[in-house]
N, C-alpha and C positions, 0 to 999 in steps of 0.2 A: 315534673322536675325539669330543671334547667340543664341537666346533663343527659346524654344518651341513655335510654332505658330499655332493658329487655324484659318482656313479660313472658314467663315460662309457659303459662297457660293461655286462656282466652282474655281478650279485651272486650268488655261488654258495658255499654252505657244504657241506662234505663231511666224511666220517670221523666224528669225535666232537667236532667244533667246537661251541663254545657262545659266544654273544655277546648282549649287551644294548645296545640303542641308547642313547647318551648325548646325542644331538642328532638333528635332522631328517636324513633320508636320502633323496636323490633318486637313483633307479636308472634310467638312460636305456636300459637293456637289460632282460633277464629277471632275476627275483628267484627263486632256487631254494634250497630247504632240502632237503638230502639225508637219507637214513635215518641215524639216530643223532645228528643235529645238533639244536641248540636255539637259537632266536632269540627274544629278548625285545624287543618293540617299545616298551616303556616308555610315556612320556607324549608321545612325539614325533609330528610330522606327517610321514608318509613318502609319497613319490611314486614310482609304478612306471609306466614307459612301455613296458615289454615284458610278458611273461607272468609269472604268479605260480604257483609250484609248491611245494607243501608235502608233503614225504615225511618230515619230521622232526617236531620239536615246536615249535609256534608259540604264543607267549604274547602276547596282544594288549595287556595293560595298559590304559591309558586313551588309547591312540594313535588316530590317524586315518590310514587308507591311502587315497590318491587314485590311481585308475587313469586316466591321461590320455595314452595312446599315440596314435599317428597312424593306426593301423589296429586291427582287432578284436584284443582281448586275451583271454587265457584265465586262469581260476583253476582249477588242477588239482593233480596230485600224487596220492599214494596216501592221504593223510589229509585229512579235511574240515578246513576252517579256520574258526575263530571270530574275527571282527574285532571291535574295540570300535566304531569308526565307520568307515564305508566310503563313499567318494565316487566315483561313476561320472561321469567328465568326459571322455568319449570318444565322439564322434559315431558311430564304428564299433561301439561297444558292447563288452560283456564276455560271454564264453561260459563257462559252468560245464562243465568238461571232466572228467567222471567222478567229481566230488565234490559234496557238498552244502556250503552255506556258511551261516553264521549271523552276524548282526550284533547285538551286545548294546546298542549305543548308537544312533546315527543312521545310517540308510542314505539317502544323498543322491543323487538323480539330477540332476546338473547338465546333462549332455548325454549322450545315448545310453541304451541299455536293457541289461538282462541277459537273455541267452538261456539258459534253463535246461535245455531238452531234458527228459530223464527225471529230472533232479535238481531241487533246490529251493534257494531262498535264503529264509531266515527271519529274523525279528527276535525278540528275547527279549520277555518280557512287559513289560519296562520300556523296550524299544526304540521307535524311531519311524522313519517314512519320510517324506522330503520330496522334492519335485521343484521345481527352480528355474525350469525353462522347458520348454515343449513346444509343438507345433503343435496348435492347436485344430481345424484342418481334418482332421488325420490322427492318430489315436491309436495304432492297431495294425493291422498288415496281416492280413487274414483268411487262414487257411490251410486251411480245410475248405470243402467244397461240399455243399449240400443242394439238390437240384434244380438250379435255375439261379442260386441265390444263394450268394455266398461268405460264410462266417461265421467269427467268432473262436471260439476253443476253448470258452470258458465265458462266462456273463454277467459283467459287471463287478461288483466288490464295492466298497462305499464304507466307508472307515474313517478317522477322524481327519482330515477335510477332504481326503481323497485318494480318487481312483478308481483301483482296481487292475484292470488288464485283462490277460488272458493268452490266448495262442494256443498252438499246438503247439511253438513255438520260443522264445518270450520272455515275460517278465513285466515290465510297466511300472507305474509309479505316476505319476499326474498330479494335481498339487495343485489343489484347487478354490478 
């Protein structure tokens, strides 16, 4: 449709379906691209409130995807996904489930973190990362123990007025 559309359930593409967004799309359930399918996100702003699964071909265009479900969401499928801009706006966070993820534009942490596990989320050389809010009292939960002290996985890294902290389960960016 050429007007903004809200899907109350899941958005699922299967077979050899191909579609390009003509307007903003809000999916209140899961967003799933099956093998052999193609989805072009175009220049729209899309909202996903369930899980995101890419086993087809995903073309980001200049779009923005916002993950703002009420519980933990996943980005998965059999193919890694490259988003143009990605907004994490879910206190429950987003988990990378078996795939790496790249953001070519802006990766924004409005609320929540990304749990990477053995995977990674990366920005392109021209991309950026912002965080609109966080608790200064607690940045990241330690997951390792050395003697009697609990430690985060690696020391923080400072880039473009952001501090990046990582443990065994998640990567966060806190704006300075």
